[in-house]
BANU-575080 format. One line per 8 residues: their letters; for each residue x, y, z of C-alpha. Coordinates in steps of 0.1 Angstrom, whole numbers, plus 5000, padded with zeros to 4 digits. Layout:
! residues N
a	X Y Z | ...
END
This chain:
! residues 104
vplrrafa	5000 5000 5000 | 5016 5033 4990 | 5021 5060 5016 | 4996 5088 5012 | 5002 5123 5025 | 4974 5147 5031 | 4996 5179 5034 | 5031 5192 5032
tegkfqlr	5050 5199 5064 | 5079 5221 5076 | 5113 5207 5072 | 5138 5202 5045 | 5139 5181 5013 | 5166 5172 4988 | 5164 5192 4956 | 5183 5185 4924
vatptqii	5180 5208 4894 | 5197 5195 4863 | 5200 5200 4825 | 5214 5175 4801 | 5249 5191 4805 | 5251 5202 4841 | 5237 5200 4877 | 5226 5236 4887
wdqecdql	5215 5228 4922 | 5219 5197 4945 | 5212 5206 4981 | 5185 5205 5007 | 5160 5233 5009 | 5129 5244 5027 | 5107 5254 4998 | 5106 5254 4960
dvsgtagd	5083 5277 4941 | 5077 5267 4904 | 5056 5279 4875 | 5040 5251 4857 | 5019 5249 4826 | 4989 5242 4849 | 4997 5271 4873 | 5021 5280 4901
mgilanht	5030 5257 4929 | 5049 5259 4962 | 5066 5227 4973 | 5074 5219 5010 | 5089 5188 5026 | 5067 5158 5025 | 5046 5171 4996 | 5023 5147 4979
pvvaqlkp	5042 5130 4950 | 5036 5150 4919 | 5049 5154 4883 | 5044 5188 4866 | 5055 5203 4833 | 5074 5236 4838 | 5070 5267 4816 | 5100 5290 4810
svlrvtng	5102 5307 4843 | 5123 5314 4875 | 5124 5288 4902 | 5127 5302 4937 | 5146 5280 4962 | 5142 5290 4998 | 5167 5278 5025 | 5162 5295 5058
kdttslfv	5162 5332 5052 | 5181 5328 5019 | 5164 5326 4985 | 5181 5316 4953 | 5165 5322 4919 | 5172 5298 4890 | 5160 5303 4854 | 5147 5273 4835
ssgfvvfn	5137 5273 4799 | 5112 5244 4803 | 5112 5209 4817 | 5096 5189 4845 | 5095 5189 4883 | 5090 5155 4901 | 5084 5153 4938 | 5090 5118 4950
qdntcnvt	5076 5098 4979 | 5110 5096 4995 | 5110 5134 5001 | 5133 5142 4972 | 5126 5166 4943 | 5141 5165 4908 | 5138 5193 4883 | 5149 5183 4848
avdgvpld	5152 5213 4825 | 5161 5217 4788 | 5183 5246 4798 | 5189 5265 4830 | 5212 5288 4849 | 5212 5306 4883 | 5195 5339 4876 | 5224 5360 4888
qldaeaak	5245 5343 4860 | 5220 5349 4832 | 5236 5369 4804 | 5208 5389 4789 | 5228 5397 4757 | 5236 5360 4751 | 5199 5351 4757 | 5189 5373 4728
END
């Protein structure tokens, strides 16, 4: 019988954000905010398992009082039953490293 969760809880979960050529993020975090094709979603520890398609957007990763922004061109977010989260993006980069001229 699969474990079913009714709600997310406070705490940390392991997040990995990767493209075909690099791992952009691989650390624990408190919250991940994503923009999917079906709408925006905030993910906390012990979230119900989910798969969502991402639209080109900025992911917001919160860890304590720190927030890191990562740009992804598109992809998928998968929150697993074991309290891990994987974002697989076609392309992505930390927002503070985004080169606006190169993106044109």
